[in-house]
C-alpha positions, 0 to 999 in steps of 0.5 A, a space after each residue: 150952479 151957474 143961472 140957466 133959464 133950463 135949469 130953472 124949468 128942471 128945478 121948477 118941474 122937480 118941485 111940481 113933481 115933489 109937490 103932487 107926488 102924493 096926490 097921484 096914485 101913479 108910482 115908479 113902474 112896478 108889477 102887477 100884483 102891487 094893484 088894488 083890485 079895484 084898479 085891476 078890474 079897471 085895467 080888464 075892462 079896457 082890455 078886449 075879451 080875447 086877452 086874458 089880464 094875466 096874460 100881460 106884464 102890467 106897469 104903472 108910470 106917471 108919464 108913458 112916451 110912444 116913440 123912439 125918434 128925437 122928439 120922443 127921446 128929448 121928451 124921456 131926457 127932460 121928464 127923466 130930469 125931472 123925475 117922473 120915471 117915464 116908460 119909453 116904448 121905441 118899438 121893434 121895426 115898427 112901420 118897418 124902421 129899426 128903433 131910432 126912428 127915420 134917422 137910422 134909414 140915413 148915413 151922415 147927418 150934416 145939419 143936426 147942431 153940435 156935429 161939425 163933421 156931421 154924425 151917422 144916423 144910427 150913432 146919433 140916435 144911439 147917442 140920444 138912446 143912452 142919454 135917455 138912459 142915463 137919466 132913468 128913462 125905462 126903455 122897452 123894445 116892443 111896438 104899441 099895438 092898442 091904446 085905450 084914452 077913453 078914461 083915465 088913467 091911460 091905458 097902452 098895451 104891446 103883445 106882452 105888457 101893458 102900462 097904465 099911465 097919467 099922460 101919455 106923449 105921442 112921438 111915433 113919427 111919420 114915415 116918408 113914402 117910397 116907391 118900389 122899383 129894382 134898385 130902389 131898395 137897400 143892400 146889393 143893388 139897390 141905391 137907398 142912401 147911395 144917391 136915392 133919398 127921400 129928404 132933400 132938405 136933409 140930404 140934398 147938399 151932400 157932395 155926391 149931388 153937387 153940381 150933377 143932374 138931380 131928379 124929384 118923383 112927385 106932383 104935389 107941393 113937396 115935390 115942388 118945394 123940393 125941385 125948387 131947393 135942389 136948384 141951389 146944388 145940382 146942374 139940373 133938377 128933373 120932376 119926373 110925373 106920371 100925369 099931365 099936370 101938377 096937384 101942387 098949389 099954383 104958386 108952388 107949380 109956378 116957381 117950379 115951372 119958371 125956374 130954368 134950372 127944372 125940367 119936368 117930363 110929364 106922364 113918366 114914371 121911374 121903373 129902374 135905377 142902375 149904378 155909375 160904371 164910374 164908381 163900380 156901380 157904388 152910387 146911383 148913376 141913372 134911371 129908367 123912365 117910362 112914358 106911361 102913354 107911349 111905353 117908351 123906356 128911356 135913360 135918364 143919367 142922374 146922380 140923384 133921385 128924391 122921392 117926394 110923394 108924400 108921408 105916412 104918419 104913424 097913427 094907425 094904432 090909436 085907431 082914431 081916439 085922437 082926433 086926426 087931419 085929412 092926411 092922418 096927422 094928430 091935431 094939436 093946438 097951435 103953440 102946444 103940444 096938447 091934443 084933442 084928449 086931455 093928458 095925451 100929448 104929440 110931439 115930433 113928425 107925428 103931428 108936424 107935416 111941414 117941417 120935418 127935421 130932427 130939430 124941429 121934432 126935438 124942439 116940440 118935445 121941449 114945448 111939453 116941459 115948458 107947458 108943464 112948467 107953466 102948470 107947475 108954477 101955478 100950482 107950487 106959487 098958488 095953490 095951499 099946501 094940500 096935496 089932495 087938492 085937484 084942478 076943480 077946486 082951483 078959486 076963478 082967479 087961477 081957472 083961466 090960465 088952468 083951463 088954458 092947459 087942462 091936461 098938463 095937470 093930469 101928470 101931476 095929479 093923477 088925471 084929475 084935470 
């Protein structure tokens, strides 16, 4: 095998995995009958009194991944290649979206590397899923509705299964908020993905929007940023806002308001969308816009409409067990995937409210394994060959580095860090 830093990292991960296999009480996913009475009793304590432990199929794993987008599958691919035998919950219509995440709601993805002609969003995520399966990830098409991070090992619950895991990666993403009005949806009479989108950066450069009038709904920084971005492609960009002032930061407002290609429709709301007669209504042709003060409804001819009213991270199932910011996003230590709970990590859009791109989501998942590689290196290079040793027994020369990333040890040593 030729030299490659990625291969070195994988080899390091495998060495760490083999070295600490005896130290971890977790094995490959197995059914509940193999657990000891002590494990069963402690596990049952984490379940509400209304649920019987015997009603749930229990699995055990070193690493459980919650999510089904680029971040989740990147984590699964790296973990599987490192022989961690992860379990991945991809959900079933979680937050109203099919397994695969937000990319399954898009048509052509043209800004993901490796596909010069673009690729359908559903096909891209299907390929990611197949790659995860190829390396041994166990994928469960069930939605996680409850977790218990209060003690280790951690517990993850669906309606029919419960997983005991040494470490968790939360990669549940964030869903773009959409408005509901006639013509905004999918299917007959709707123009979602046929002129209506929730991501200008993802879709704004598409041919159907070039040199055409476009519209953005919103009044925050995201709306200003997306409107400014769209001026590169559209002939004119309308910002439709229901109030007479923006809530965006002053600098973002200034950039938008001084752009000659941006026009603001104040005190206005979209109440309908209709098709372009020149294309037999196959794509968006215009909007019905209502002045909220006068009640007057007018036509606005546009070929594209972009919702920029925020995102909702999929974190409700966490029930406050991880630190969240004011927007509901998981708080991670800067430059890492570390959350407020040792042994629980977050990757992708669930902790990223700035970039929200498929490639950045995949990148944050890979950060976890760089971190994991550091921990393995410290253990393999410096520790005596004693598989029962824990992080707490490190001498003072090594404590500082381990303490920087204490949760990284949990995968390999049964959450002893």
